[in-house]
N, C-alpha and C positions, 0 to 999 in steps of 0.2 A: 212307584217312586219312593226313594228313601227320605225325601224331604218335600214339604209343602211350600217352603220358602227358602231363600238363601240367607246366609248370615249377614248380608249387607242391606237388606231391604225393609226390615221392620221399623216402624215409626209409631208415634203417639196414636195415630188413627187406627192402628192395629190392636190397641189395648182391648182386652177381653176376648181376643181371638185365640182359639186353640190351634197350635202349629206343631209341625214336625220338622226338626232341623237335623242336619248331618254335617260333620266336618272333623277338624283336628283340634285337640286340646292345646290352646296356646299357653295358658298359665292357669294356676289355681291359687285361691286364697282361703284359708281356713280361719274363720273368725269365731270359733266356738259354737255358738248356736246356729250360725249360718255358714255355708260354704259356697263360694262363688267360683265359677269356671268361665274363662273366655273361650268361646268356640269360634274357630276360624275356617273360612273357605276363601276362594279367590275373590269373592265379592265383598268381604268385610269381616267384622268381628261382632258377635253378639254375646252379652253377658248372660250366664245361666245362674239361677239361684236355687239352692237346696236348703230346706228348713229342717233342722234337727228335731224341732218340737213336733212338727206335723208329720214328718216321714223320716224317722231316724235311720231305717235300713237303707233307704235311697241315698241319704246323706253320707252314710258310711261307705257305700259303693262309690260315690263321687270322689271321696277322699283318697281312694286307692288308685285313681286314674293318674297316669304319668303324662308328661309333655309328649305331644304328637300322637297320642292314642286317637284312633278313629272311632267316633261314637255317633249314635243316633239318639235323639231325645224327643219326647212328647212333652208339651207343657202349654201354659197359658201366658200370653203377653200381658205384662203389668207395667205400670209406670214406676220408674226408678225413683227412690227417695233422694239419692245423691246423684244428680245428673252429670254426665260428662259431655261438655259442649265440644270437645275436641274430636269426637267420633260421631259419624252419621247416625249410628244406632244408640247413642249415649243417653237418650231420654227413656229408654225402655229396657226391660230384661225379661227373661223367661222363668216363670215359676215352674220348675220341672216336676212332672208327674210320673215319667217313665224314662229309664235309661238303658241303652243296649250298647255293649262294646262290640264294634264291628271288626276291629283289629287292634291288638296291643302293639306297642312300639318300644324299641330299645331307646335308651337315652341318646339323643343326637350328639354328634361330636362337636357341634357348635350351636349357639342359640339361634332359633328361628325367629329373629326379631329384625326390625328395620335397621337397627345398629347391631351388627353381629360381632362376636369375638373370634370368628373364623378367618384365618389367613387365606390368601388367594388360592394356594395349592390345595389346601384342605377343602375349600368350598368347591373347587373344580373336581376333586375326587368324589365328592358327594353332591354333584350338581343338582340331582333330583331333590335334595333337601334345600339347597340354596334357592332353587326356583320357587319354593314355597314362600319366600320372603316378599313382603309387599313391594319394596322398591324395584326388585328384579321383575316381578310380574307386571308392574307399571311400565317398565321399559319394553317388555314384549307386547303389551297392549298398544303402546305407541307405535311399535313396528307394524302391528296388525292394521292400525288406523291408516298409516302411511301407505301400505300396500293396497288397502281397500280404496282409498281416495285416488291413488294413482290409476287403478283400473277404471274407476268412474270417469276420471278426466280424459284418459286416452280413448276410452270407448266413446265418449261424447264427441271426440275429434276424428272418428272413423278409423281408428287404429284397430288392427286385428291381432289377437293374441295367438301366435303360432309357435308350437314347440319345435325345437331343433334338436338334432342328435347329441347324445352325451358321449357315445363311443365314436371318436373321429380319428383323424390322421395327425401324426405328430408334425409340427412345424417349428423349426429351430429359432425363428425370429421371436423376440420378446423374452418373457420369463421361461424358466425350465418347465417342461411338460411333466405331468404325472402320466405314466404309461401303464397299460393294462394288457397282460399277455392273452393271446387268443389260443384256446385249446384246439379249436377246429382248424386253425391255420398255424401250425407249430412254427415257432421261430419268428412270428410276426406279432406286432403289437398295435393296439389302439392307443390313442391319447385322450385324456379328458380335456374338454375345451377350456382354453384361457378366456375365450369369449366366443359368442356365436358369429364372429365377424364375417367369414366368407359365406355362411349360410344365409345371413340376413341380406347380404348383397345379392345372392342368388334369388332370394324372394323378390327383390326389386326387379331383377331381370324377368321373373315369372309373372310380373304384373300386380303383385300385392304392394300397392304403393304406400301403404302405411302399416308398419309392423311394430309390435312390441312383445316383450316377454320379460317376466320377472324370473330370472334364470340363475342357476348355480354355475359358478365358474371356478376354475382350479388353477393355481399357480404355485409351483414348487420353488418359492423364494424365501429369503431370510425374513423372519417375522419381527413385528414390533406392535405397539399398541393399536395402530390403525390398519394392521394387515392380518389376514388369516389365510391358510392354505386353500380353504374353500370359502367363497364369499358369494354374495348375491348382487346381481346387477339389474337395474331397470334398463333394459336394452331396447333401443328404438332405431328405426330407419324410415326414411321418407324418400320418395321418388319425385322428380320434376320440381325440385326445390333448389334454392340458393342458400348461402350461409345465413343470411338474415332471417329467412323463413324459419329455419331450424332454431335459431336463437330466440325468436319471438314465441314459437310454439312451446319450447321447454322452459322458458322464463315464465310462461303462463302456468305450466305445471307446478313449478316451485312456488309461485304466488298462491296457487290454489291449495297446495299442501299446507303451507304455513298459515293460511287464513282458516282452513277447516279444522286442522289438527291442533295448531298452537294458538290460534286467535291473533296471529301477527299479520298486519296488513303492510304490504309493500306498495305504496301509492305510485312511486316513480319508476321509470324504466331502470333496470339494473345498469350501473356504470360499466363502461368498456375501456380496456387498456390493452395496448399491444404487449407482447412478450418482452420486447426490447425495453419498453418503458417500465414495465414491472420490475425487470432485473436492475435497471438503472436506479429506480426510486426505492426499491425494497430488497433487492438481492434475492428475490424469490419469484417463481412463476405461480405461486398461490398466496399472495400477500394478505396479511391480516390488516384490513383498513379501518378497524374499529378505533385506532389511535394513530397519531402522527409519527414522529421520529423518522421522517424520510431521510434517505441518504443524501449527504452533501459531499461533492467532490472537492477536496481541499488540496489536491496534488500540487498545483502550481504554487499556492501560497506556502505549503509546508516544505516544498523543495527549494525555496528561495534562500535558505540559510545553510549552515554547515552541519546539520544533523544527519549523519551518514545513514542511519537506519531508514529515514524517510527518502533520502536522496537515491538510495539504491533500490527502492521499491518501484514497482510498476504503477502503483496508485496509492493514494492516501484518502481514505473515506471516513466520514464521521456521521454521528447522529447527535441531535440536540435533545437532551432530556430536560424537559421544562420543570423548573422549580426544584432541581436536584443539586444546586450548588452547595447545599449544606451537608452533602454526603461526607461522612467522616473518612479519615485515612484508612481505618479498618474496613469500611464498606468498599472503598476503591480497591484496596488490596484483595478483598474477596472477589470482586469482579475480575480483577487481573488474573487471579488463579483460576477462575471459572473459564475464561476464554483460552487459557493455556492447557486445559484438559485435552487429552488425546482426541476426544469426540469433537472438539472444536478446532484445535490445532493452531491457534494464534501464538506468535512468539511473545507478545506482550500487548499492553494497552496504554495509550496516552490520554490524559485528561486535561481539559482546560476549564477551570471554574470561572464563571462570570459572576463575580461577587455582587451582592446587593448594593454596595457602595460605588459600583462602577469600575472597580479594579479587577485585575485578572490574576489567577494563580494556576500554574501548570506544572506537570511533572517534567517538562522539558524547558523550564524557565531559562536555563543557562544558554540555550541556543536561540531563543526568541525574545524579542523586546515586547514591551506592553503593547506597542502599536501593531506588531505582528499578530499577537493573540487577539487584539481587537478586530483586525481584518478577518481572521478566521471566524470569529463570533459573528461579524456582520454578514459574512458569506452564508453562515448557517442560520441567519435571522434569530440568533440567540439574544435574549434579554437578560438584564441583571437578575440573578437568582437561578439562571439555567446552568447546565453542565454539558460540555462537549466531550464526547468519547470518540477516540480515533483509533483505527486499525490500518495497517499497511501491508503490502505484499502483492502477489499475483492477483490480477483483477477478479477472476472467477472465484478463487479461494477466499479473497477478502470479502467479496459480496456475500458469500455463503456464511462466513464467520460473523459478519456484522448483522446479518439477518437473524442468526441464532441469538446474538446478544440483544438485539432489538426485541425479539419475542420474550426472552428471559426477563428483561426489564419491564416489558408490558405486563407480564404476569405478576412480578414482584410488586409493581406499583398499582395493581388493581385496575389496569386499563383494559383487560380482556374479559369483560362482563359476559358470562355464558348466556344471559338472557337478552343480549343485544346481537342482532344478526345483520351483517354487512356483506351482501353478495357482490361479486365482481366477475364479469366476463373477461378472460384473458385471451387475446386473439393473435393471429399471425405468428405462430410458433415456427422455428426453423424446421425445414423439411427433414434435414439430415444432421447427424452429429458424428464427429470423427472419433473413432476408437483407436487410441494409440497402441493398445496391446495387439489388436488384430490387424492394424494398418489399413482399415477400410471404414467406409461410412456405415452407420446404422440408421434405420428409420427412427426418428424421434417419437413418432406416434405409432404407426405401423406401415407396412409396405404398400397399403392400398389407399393411403392419403394422397389427395391431389395437390400438386403445387398451385400456388396462386397464378392465375393466367398471366398477370403482368410480369412474373418472374420466369416464365418458360424459357426465355432467351438465355438465361444464366445456367441452364442445366448442363450444357456441354462444356462451358468455360469456367464457371465458378459455382459448382453445385452446393458448396457450403453456405452461399449467400441466398439460396432459394428459400423463400418462405412457404409454409404450408397453409392450405385452406383449413386450418385446424383451430379449435377453440376449447377452452376449459371453463367450467364454472367453479370459482373458488368462493368459500365463505368462511370467515373467521380464521383464516390461515390453513384451511383444509380444502383439498381438491375434492369436490363432490362428484365430479364426473367431467367427461369431455367427449369430443368427437371430431368429425371432419367431413368435408365434402370428399367423396371417393373418386378414384379414377374409374372411368367407365369405358375407356378406349384401350383396345388390346396393345396398340403400338406404344402408347404412353406407359402402360403397365409393364410392358416388356423392358422399356428403357429404365424404369424405376428399379427393376430387378438387376439390370446391368450395373447401375450405380451402387447397389447394395452388395455387389460382388458375387451374385449368383451366375453360374454358367447357364447357357441356354438349356442344357440337359437338366440341371438342378431345378430351374424355374418350372420347366415342363413337368418334371416328376412331382413337385410339391403343389404347384398351383395351376397346372394345365387345365383342370376342369373349370376354373374361374375364367381364365383367358379365353378358353373355347366358348364359354357362355357369352362373353362380351361380343362375340362375332354374330350373335343372333338377336341383335337389337336391344342393347342395354340402355336404359334411360339414365339421364343424369340423376344422381342420388347422393344422399349423405345421411348422417345419423349422429347418434349420441348415446352414451350410456352413463347413468348415475350409479354410483356404489350405494346400494340400499342401506347397507350396514353403516357406512360413514354418514349418509344423509340423516338417518334416524338418530345416530349418536350426536351429531351436530345440533339437531333439533332438540335433543334432550340435554344439551349443554355439557356433553362429555367428550373427552379426547380419545377415550378407549371405546372400541367397538364390541368388546367381548361381552359386556353385560346385555347387549342388544341382540345377541345370538343365543339361542336356547342351549346349545351344547358346543361351546367353542373349544379350540385347541390352545395349548400353552405356547410359550415362545420357542419351544423346540418342535412344534408341530405335533405334539402328542395329545391324545385324549386320555387323561389319567383315570377317568371314570371307567372306561371299558378296556383300558390298556392297549391302545392302538397308536401306531402300527405295531404288528406282532409278526413273528416268524411263521412261515408255512411249514407243514410237516413234509416229510420226504415223499409221501404218496402224492400229495398235491403238486409238488415241484416236478415229479416225474411225469405226471399227467400233462403238465404244461410245457414239458420239454425244457425245463430250466435247470442249469447246474450252477451252484454257488461256489465261489473260490474258497 
């Protein structure tokens, strides 16, 4: 072994002990008669001391070491004269007696410190250096803890970890597939799984009534902070269960993870809300319920006068921002410009100030009397000192815009504390959504989701009103995961494919294996998948999942460290039977 101890474990009780340490040089300080080095590994930092008086040759050798040199030292643990209470090893140091350079290092392109001077692209290009930083390592330790405790919990509940194939068949539903050419079957392609959905259902048919897998999934979709082309799911399925059984089981998992990993206790059952209620109150199917500002429908009151902008709109919706009546004209103008950005798309923003003296001031004063504004304030339960913000337009678009404004204000006003966690089950999603471009229905969840039994009668007459036996777990405005009760009857599954515009031939070609399996005694079953990356990022108080993935891709789906994706040479293309345009 190159070391007897790590750089994070030595304490006062080790004083007098002869030790061997190995690691990276974090920084050095030359004080003339003494030279000090900080030696780092993933466990911590230990200070090394070199004495010019007692060993000048060794001290000179230490002075020549650069940042990130890999070294091995022998020495004795001594008590520090000037202790550093901010680091676990800060009461001791090593009086070095021998030094060996294991590997020299070039000067890194950015500082390997908790607070670095490297930008995102530079750190991603040299990700192996970025991973040396304490905060990044801490994030990956958190990820490891979550994965470990997940396995412990699910194993205690009789779940079996079963691997499913990575080279599978392309299915057009959902996101775009990543495809892999087959050399042995020229002109044919595998797809990488968007999820192990059909395989875990087949495991239920096979009699494995409790399955889980911490599994890689792949989706070729546009990226953002909480998306990557390859990501990891905690994928689960159960047989002989109803919706409530699944919610209770996996609410238990989340409670276990937060208690063991973060020390956060959820004493009460997680609140539940229907999709329709979530959209009405928050304009989102993953609402952040850490703060209020619930939507208020002001359509009737706002359309009672001659303000043509409101009168011509499908709806007028507002939020009440408590204690914000003192917002300046500049602040209100900035908010107006913010909602008018292309990403939000609002035409404008109307405000009603509920002044502390009981009067009202609005950007549409000339159309509304004091009494009109008071009625709006009363509808929104606004008090003196509050501020009403109103948007209007198409219902779906206005809800989306107002949700963005609500979240923006929540952030600006410090109402979204990353150390506060508010979970919410969202239930009863629509089974189908209409796609104007293709002129047909798409599955809101996936084609294997079961309708709610009480809505079966609507399938033939009003399919758009059918609710799904589907559920999501949201936390702090993030969808952590979701699932559904699955269809386990061939006739109903076939009808679902009809609704989605599949011909009998297409359904058979793509999913015939699943429908055939349903004819051999498929049990009622359902499941759920959590996004491990999102779950860990939320637990860590971050909106971005990238730092919780060892080697992430950028927003263009590129790995700038290894320069992937990259072209294939002509010989490879020929072997695969692929011709490029």
